[in-house]
N, C-alpha and C positions, 0 to 999 in steps of 0.2 A: 503494500499500499504506499503510496507517495504523500498521503496526507499526513497529520499530526494526531498523536492520542497518546494519553497517559493510562488507559486501561482499555481491555477488550470488551467486545460486545457483550460478552457472557458476564464479566465485571459489573458493566454498568446495569445489564438488566437485572443481576442478583440485587444490587442496591436498589433500583427502582420498585421491583414485585416485592421486596423486604419493606418498603418505606410507608408509614403510615398517610402521608399526604403528599401529593406531587401536584404543582401547576406548570403548566408547558406555554411556553412564549414564543409563540410564532412571529415572523416578521411584519412590520407594518405592510398595509395594503398587501394582504395574504394573499398567495395565490393556490393553486390546486395541489401543488406539493407541500406547501406549510401546513393546509388544513388538512390534507390527507394524512399526513405523516401524524399530526396531532389527534385526529379522530382514531386510526388505527392504534397508535399507543395509547390513548385515553381509555379506548374501549376493553384494550388487554388488561391495563392495569386495573380497573373497575370490577371486571371477571374474577380477579385475585384479592378482591377487598380492598384496593386501595383508594382512598377517597383523592381523587384526580379532575382536575378542569383543564381546559386551554382557554387562556386568557386574552382575547383580543381588544383591541383599541377602537375598532371601526366596525361597521357592518360588513359582514361578508357579502362579495361581489355576487349577483344574482345568479351568474354563470356556473359558480362553484357552491353555491349554498346547498345544493341536494347531498353535498359530501356529508353534512352533518344533519340532515333531515331525519324526522321519527320522533317518538316519544322521549326518548332519553338523549338530550343534546349534550355533547361534549365541551361546545364553545359557549363561552360566557364573556360579557362584558362589566360584570360584577366584580370590583376589585377586592371586595370582602369574601369571595366564594369558598376562599380557604384562609381563616384568619392567621393560623401560624403554620405555613408551610415547611415541611420537613425537606424537601428538593424542590427547588425551582431551577428550568430547564429551557434553555435556547434550544429552539427546533427550527430547524432549516436558516437559521443565522447565527450571529454571535456579535455581541456588544450592545451597549445600552443605546446606541445611535438608531439601531435597528427595532428598537422596541420603545419608541417616544411616548411619555405618559405612563408608561407601566415600569419604569425604573426602580422606584422606591418599593414597589411590590415586589419587584424581583428579588431586591435585596432582603426582603424578610425570610427567605429561605435560610436554612441551616446549613445546607450543602446548596451549591450551585453546579449543573451539568451543561453540557453542550453536544447536540447532533446535528451535524451538519455537513453539507457538499459543496460549500464555497470556501474559494482560496483564502487563506488567511497564514500569515508567518507565526503566529502565537496566539495561545489560549490560556487564560488565567483561572479555569474554574477548576474546581474539585477533582472532577471526572470528565472527560470529552473525548470526542471521538469524530474526527473531521476526514472525510475523504472526498477529496475534488475530481478524483476519478469516476465516482459514482454517477451514473445518469441522474439520479435524483436521490433526496432525502427519504423517500418511502422506501426505496431499496435498502437503504441503511437499517430503517426499522422492520422492515420485513426480516432481514439476517437478525437483528436484534431479537425479535420474537421468536424465530427458529431456535436460536442459540440459548434462548431461555426455556424451550420446552412448552411454549405456548401453542394452543389448538387454533388456529387461524380460523375465523368463521368468516362468513359471507360479508358482513360488514367491513370487517378490516381487510379483508381480500380486495373489495370494490375500492375503499379508499386508498390502498396501497397503489391499485391499478391506475385510479385516476392522476394521482401524482406522478406516476411515469410519463403516464399520455401527455400531461400536462407539460414536464419538463424537456421531453424528447420532441415536442411537437407532433404528436401521435408517430413516433418513430420514426421522423424526418430529420431532425436536427445531427449535427456531428458526434455530439454527446451519446448518441444510441449506441450500444454496445451489444456484442454476443450475449452477453450475461444477462441484459437487460430484457432480450428477447426469450432467453432460456427460464427467466423468474416468471416472465409474462404469461408463458407456458403453464406454469406451476400455478398461477394465479387463477387460468383458466379453469384447470383442474380443481379449483376450490369454489367454483361456482360465482365467478365473476361476470358481471352482465355486462359485456362489451357493448353490444347494441344499445342499450338505454344509455351507457355512459357516452356514447360518441355522440347521441341526439343531444343530449343535455349539454355536453360542451361545446358541439360544433354546429349542431342544427337548431338551435333555440336562441336565435339572434333578436333580441329588442329591436323594434324599428328605430326606437331613437339613436340606438347605436349605430345604425347604418345611415341616418341622417347626419349625425356628427361626424363620421368617418367621411361621408363624401364632402362636408363642406370642408373639413381640415384637408383631405386630399387634394381640394380644387385650390388650395393656395400653398401646398408643398413647393419645395424648393429642392433642385438638383445640382450638387456642385461638386468638384474636383473630377471633372471630365465623365461625369455619370457614377462616378463609383460611391459617393454618399448623398442619400435621400433623406431629407428631415421635414417635420410637420411641426406647427404651434397649435397647443390647444389651450384658448383662453379661458377664463370663467365666462367671459360675455359670450363666447361661442356657444360653450354648454348650454349657457340660459337660453339662447337663441333656438337652440334646437330642441330644448325642452328635456335634455336629457341630465345625465349625471356625469361626472369625472370618470367614473370608472368604466363608462361606454368606450373610452378611447384607448382602453387596454390593448385590444387587438389591432389597433391602427398600426402600431410598429412591424408586425409581420406584414401588412399591404405594402408597407414602404422596402421593406429587405426583400420581397418575393419578385421586385421588378427585375428584369433581365440587367445585368452588367451592373448592378448596385451591389457593394460589399458590405456597406456600412448604413444603418436604418437609425434615426433618432427622432425622438418624439419630446417636444418640451411641454410639459404641463404646467399652467398657472396655478400653483397650489393656494397662493396669496400674493398681493402685491409686491412683496420681497422675497416669495419662496417660489423657486422653480424647481421643479422636478423633471431630469433628463433621465431617458432611457435608451439604451443602446443595445444594438444586435449587429452582430457582422455573419457572413454567409460562410468564407472560407479560410480565410488568413489572418484577418486583423484582430488584434487583442484588446477588445474593448473595455476589459478590466483594467486596464494599465490606464485607457481615458479617464474612466470612471474615478479610479484611485487619486488623479491630479485634482480632483474634486472634492476628496473624502469619502469618495463612494467604494463600490467595489460590487464582486459577482464573480461571474464567469469570464473566460475567454470570449465568449461568444454570445454572451449576454449580461449585462451589466446596467448600473444604473447610480445616480447621485442626487444629491439634492442642494443646491445652489442658494445661497441668502442674498439674492438679488433679482430685479425684476427680469421677465423673460425675455427682453433683447437684449439685456446687457448679458444675461447667462448664455444665450445664444451665441452671441460674439464670440466669448471666451472658450466655448466649447468647441467652435467651429474651428479654431487655431490649434487646438489640441488633437481634432480629428485628422485633419490635414496632415500631420505628423504621423499618425498612424496608418494612415492610407500610403503614404510614402514607404514606411517600413516594410 
């Protein structure tokens, strides 16, 4: 494994399943991998009598809300879901900057863990397992559950499979591995509902999303001899389309999928002086290095950062950094 860890999955699993209470912390603006990882692990821990919740800061996007549907929810916005958690764990992220608004709750934990597949140079938690070679964090959770002797039920399998599909772009992205396909086969054997998941993920687009994407694409910019495509999503544009900012989450894929484009960038105006920049690359550009210049991070092919400046200023700074990435 090329990542960093100070414990095996067996050791982390033993600590988690022997704990009395655990709070899981997915990253802000959670995606299918973050929520899928949390729901799978939370469900498994609860089956073993552990009091567990996944604490989120905002509403889970409609497109992936089905992961936690049903009578027994795993995700909550209640900061007092567990007053004195024994373990608090980063899931699919690392660092307090990735869980804004929940930092103090994370510190309540007697012990702190991290399970992730994003690139990082170090980790200061009590127990951690980070492997950027994994296609998704849900695959790490799958291995942890297997190593812990957990009987994986259909809900866990669906959650893991959803996260895998999300992070590999339905097995299209370059992070798709032979192992990812092998584990997907094992998940099928556990009763994964592939058809239902594909419809929910890819064929249930809100009309407001289509309107917002169309408006943003109409004003896209293509630079660097066609190698970089970018679009801006202001709060005004979102309001004009009667949409939500989350409806712009798929926009970056539309930009990247165009012929000749290597790097796609979407700028989102979160507030007058706060801009979220998301990056995707197709074959060779390391966009994690670009995001790192602005305090962000992620994967070589998918990264992001938050810049505390207005959108036009943030865009100008990012464009200069991206030009260097394309040349390299």
